[in-house]
KEPAKE-735708 format. One line per 2 residues: number of its first residue (from 0); for each residue y negated, z, x of N, C-alpha, C. Coordinates in steps of 0.001 Angstrom, whole numbers. Layout:
<nodes>
NUM	Y Z X Y Z X Y Z X  ...
</nodes>
This chain:
<nodes>
0	-105891 154408 188553 -106158 155006 187714 -106966 156400 187730  -108017 156453 186747 -108550 157399 187140 -109191 157990 185631
2	-109433 159304 185580 -109666 160013 184069 -111156 160795 184427  -112214 160679 182962 -113344 161592 183328 -112858 162774 182581
4	-112850 164009 183233 -112556 165582 183063 -113254 166353 182563  -113457 167325 181500 -114468 168406 181226 -113813 169214 181606
6	-114443 170058 182627 -113633 171454 183364 -115147 172351 183083  -114916 173428 182075 -116036 174452 181949 -117717 173650 181747
8	-117809 172491 180886 -118762 172451 180071 -119340 171114 181580  -118854 170463 182606 -119046 169922 183476 -118132 168921 183715
10	-118749 167074 183790 -117295 166253 183816 -117704 165949 185101  -116140 165500 185434 -115949 165269 186701 -115046 164011 186682
12	-115114 163190 187518 -114040 161940 188128 -113021 162426 188527  -111557 162360 188243 -110771 162399 188832 -109454 161615 189018
14	-109123 161221 190250 -108304 160403 190588 -107101 161062 191104  -105781 160454 191515 -104700 161198 191648 -105187 161783 193392
16	-104919 162410 193946 -104990 163085 195565 -106340 163324 195718  -107472 163436 194667 -109152 163925 194926 -109149 165062 195100
18	-110007 165381 195289 -110659 167097 195622 -111534 167222 195077  -111673 168192 193905 -112932 168100 192711 -113393 169295 193267
20	-114902 169858 193451 -115426 171140 193813 -115958 171674 192493  -115290 172816 191660 -115739 172973 190502 -116142 174156 190436
22	-116863 174815 189013 -117567 176208 189468 -116126 176947 189347  -116420 178272 189833 -115493 179173 189745 -114291 179156 188443
24	-113181 179108 189279 -111803 178998 188224 -111079 180637 188209  -110722 181081 187117 -109523 182023 187693 -108018 181971 187838
26	-107430 182467 188477 -106204 182219 188987 -105918 182121 190174  -104698 182077 191137 -104364 182169 192433 -104095 181132 193361
28	-104466 181004 194387 -104436 179533 195618 -103200 179152 195278  -103132 177878 195297 -101682 177220 194989 -100990 177447 193627
30	-101911 177606 192632 -101349 177728 191044 -101721 176304 190496  -101034 175465 189764 -101327 174534 188937 -102020 175225 187862
32	-102666 173951 187335 -103902 174072 186276 -103807 173102 185805  -103795 172926 184292 -103527 172081 183442 -104838 171513 182606
34	-105938 170325 182834 -107096 170257 181569 -106581 169821 180843  -106987 169654 179202 -106629 168641 178616 -107731 167935 177816
36	-108878 168021 177915 -110416 167569 177589 -110350 166148 178795  -109654 165583 178462 -109692 164114 178773 -110892 163257 178012
38	-111837 163005 178490 -112921 161963 177836 -112625 160513 178123  -112267 160235 179331 -112041 159254 179333 -110826 158583 180104
40	-109858 157777 180054 -108684 156676 181082 -109230 155992 181164  -108694 155342 182766 -108955 154166 183077 -107776 153813 183731
42	-107222 152899 183721 -106104 152349 183953 -105969 150817 184789  -105450 150142 185270 -105464 148915 185887 -105800 147677 184565
44	-104863 147841 183808 -105565 147210 182072 -106066 147320 181107  -106508 148493 180750 -107176 149138 179995 -108136 150395 179749
46	-108972 150524 179325 -109687 151895 178901 -109540 152346 177980  -109421 154047 177812 -109354 154533 176277 -110154 155554 176409
48	-111242 155514 175672 -112180 156458 175415 -111881 157443 174323  -112293 158860 174861 -111697 159910 173261 -112790 160077 172093
50	-112691 160264 171448 -113832 161027 170257 -113331 162151 169782  -113783 163431 170489 -114649 163289 171698 -113510 163333 173019
52	-112179 163628 172905 -111314 163805 174011 -109926 162643 173530  -109563 162277 174459 -108117 161168 174894 -107240 162671 174560
54	-106602 161793 173197 -105538 162429 172250 -103896 162429 173187  -103676 163428 173962 -102350 163133 174704 -102649 163152 176212
56	-103563 162921 176602 -103997 162702 177851 -103977 164357 178494  -103333 164398 179731 -103893 165909 180594 -104230 165368 181795
58	-104789 166502 182949 -104954 166023 183960 -104284 167423 185006  -103647 167448 185792 -102644 168434 186802 -103470 168531 187818
60	-103676 169852 187911 -104645 170140 189531 -104052 171150 190055  -104141 171407 191621 -103440 172466 192144 -104628 173502 192548
62	-105045 174478 192501 -106037 175384 192686 -105992 175640 194492  -106763 174798 195230 -106565 174531 197001 -107408 175883 197329
64	-108721 176317 197190 -109011 177409 197732 -110595 177981 197248  -111329 178602 197284 -112461 178990 196857 -113525 179162 197772
66	-114722 179070 197504 -115744 179536 198610 -116568 179692 198166  -118507 179647 198893 -119535 179953 198292 -120477 178759 198829
68	-121204 178390 198426 -122508 177354 198711 -123258 178464 199676  -124261 177383 200428 -125203 177848 200994 -126299 178740 200609
70	-126996 179755 200852 -127628 180246 200203 -129315 179808 199914  -129385 179989 198725 -130874 178822 197977 -131580 179842 197689
72	-132890 180040 198708 -134049 180742 198774 -134960 180616 197474  -135332 181419 196481 -136032 181555 195537 -137145 182099 195761
74	-139013 181862 195798 -139829 182160 196401 -140776 181669 195114  -141228 183269 194688 -142141 182872 193709 -143531 184012 194332
76	-144572 183273 193328 -146032 183681 194391 -146807 183457 193314  -148016 183807 193132 -149273 183767 192291 -150319 183982 193309
78	-151327 183561 193630 -152229 183649 195053 -153806 184545 193941  -153913 185372 194907 -154675 186206 194817 -154695 187052 193490
80	-153180 187391 193946 -152748 188726 192482 -151430 189294 193297  -151469 189096 194650 -150911 190287 195404 -149511 189914 194555
82	-148472 189278 194547 -147327 188961 193702 -146492 187945 194318  -145752 188089 195063 -144608 187896 195865 -143324 188233 195560
84	-142529 187643 195418 -140555 187574 194836 -140232 186926 195872  -139048 187564 196630 -138043 186299 197544 -136451 186756 196495
86	-136235 185600 196575 -134530 186296 195684 -133494 185084 196256  -132374 185473 196483 -131718 184421 196638 -130516 184425 196538
88	-129386 182738 195989 -128529 182715 195531 -127452 181994 196236  -126182 182634 196213 -125167 181706 196260 -123908 181556 195438
90	-123805 180386 195179 -123055 179308 193827 -121318 180070 194480  -120981 180261 193545 -119250 180340 193990 -118517 179400 193482
92	-117687 178459 194242 -117090 177004 193710 -115105 177694 193665  -114607 176372 193017 -113364 176388 193391 -113090 174840 193920
94	-111961 174500 194822 -111726 173617 195187 -110338 172881 194351  -110099 172231 193324 -108882 171344 192771 -108709 170475 193249
96	-107306 170147 193701 -106281 168604 194076 -106036 167996 193009  -106295 166839 192223 -105466 166391 191653 -104085 166210 191863
98	-102948 166249 191044 -101752 166089 191269 -101409 164873 190423  -101662 164849 189462 -101317 164052 188091 -102606 163468 187128
100	-102355 162643 187083 -102948 161854 185095 -101762 161070 184335  -102135 162212 183396 -100660 162042 182333 -101363 161412 181015
102	-100937 160384 180485 -101154 160054 179081 -99961 159402 178442  -99875 159960 177043 -99009 159544 176309 -98971 158269 175672
</nodes>
């Protein structure tokens, strides 16, 4: 059984026991989070597709940790204009371990 779930405007495929790398979420490590924006639900026999969400379906996950991606360097340059700008960015993320996928 798996579900397509929307977390902070992005879609993720959630299976029981899988690890999801999502954008930074509020909360403490070990906290249980529940998401009810389930777009699609699939088990062995049938597929339920929401309009836009599947009614009564939830995904429960535990916040396992946080981290930061490697630095991405952004370099802007215009030739013959003496224009050079270097900028760096590191994206924060949260790791979620899917505990349960429930449907009514």
